Wavefront OBJ file of the C-alpha trace (Angstrom):
o trace
v -36.595 -38.619 57.698
v -38.563 -38.256 60.915
v -37.205 -41.609 62.094
v -33.619 -40.394 61.776
v -34.365 -37.387 63.975
v -36.022 -39.593 66.580
v -33.107 -42.023 66.461
v -30.589 -39.233 66.940
v -32.592 -37.718 69.776
v -32.800 -41.112 71.418
v -29.033 -41.597 71.036
v -28.281 -38.169 72.519
v -30.672 -38.882 75.395
v -29.019 -42.264 75.984
v -25.551 -40.654 76.061
v -26.811 -38.018 78.470
v -28.442 -40.630 80.696
v -25.291 -42.763 80.738
v -23.127 -39.751 81.547
v -25.498 -38.659 84.301
v -25.534 -42.134 85.827
v -21.768 -42.532 85.705
v -21.283 -39.040 87.115
v -23.616 -39.813 90.006
v -21.841 -43.084 90.745
v -18.484 -41.334 90.492
v -19.622 -38.605 92.867
v -20.779 -41.147 95.429
v -17.549 -43.139 95.208
v -15.236 -40.114 94.985
v -14.351 -39.872 98.714
v -12.922 -43.389 98.826
v -11.104 -43.006 95.500
v -9.733 -39.595 96.464
v -8.454 -40.860 99.809
v -6.672 -43.739 98.069
v -5.103 -41.294 95.595
v -4.127 -38.964 98.444
v -2.086 -41.765 99.982
v -0.366 -42.766 96.737
v 0.092 -39.433 94.943
v 2.657 -36.782 95.928
v 1.514 -34.281 98.517
v 1.646 -31.235 96.222
v -1.718 -32.254 94.762
v -4.591 -31.238 96.999
v -7.953 -33.012 97.356
v -9.786 -30.883 94.786
v -7.136 -31.491 92.110
v -7.272 -35.217 92.762
v -11.075 -35.146 92.531
v -10.920 -33.258 89.243
v -8.392 -35.735 87.832
v -10.487 -38.739 88.840
v -13.680 -37.208 87.430
v -11.923 -36.273 84.183
v -10.435 -39.712 83.691
v -13.716 -41.509 84.386
v -15.765 -39.092 82.268
v -13.443 -39.245 79.285
v -13.169 -43.032 79.427
v -16.928 -43.551 79.592
v -17.732 -41.038 76.854
v -14.989 -42.339 74.551
v -16.067 -45.949 75.019
v -19.725 -45.052 74.466
v -19.132 -43.010 71.308
v -16.778 -45.594 69.779
v -19.221 -48.404 70.529
v -22.114 -46.415 69.066
v -20.119 -45.440 65.963
v -19.103 -49.046 65.265
v -22.557 -50.552 65.647
v -24.157 -52.264 62.686
v -27.352 -50.713 61.397
l 1 2 3 4 5 6 7 8 9 10 11 12 13 14 15 16 17 18 19 20 21 22 23 24 25 26 27 28 29 30 31 32 33 34 35 36 37 38 39 40 41 42 43 44 45 46 47 48 49 50 51 52 53 54 55 56 57 58 59 60 61 62 63 64 65 66 67 68 69 70 71 72 73 74 75
């Protein structure tokens, strides 16, 4: 029973670490992505809205992919 707790803690830590890493990479690459979106998206969206959209899309894609992969793993 102690092994299950350790395994779950390790999985939660791994998800956190992956999310932190992807968030850091996204933050560093956000200016170039946001400027590209600013050129191709209508002008009623300002820079902060574009940044929030990009961060939300990347965060949801990474977390969904990670959870689905983890849930479908063979034990």
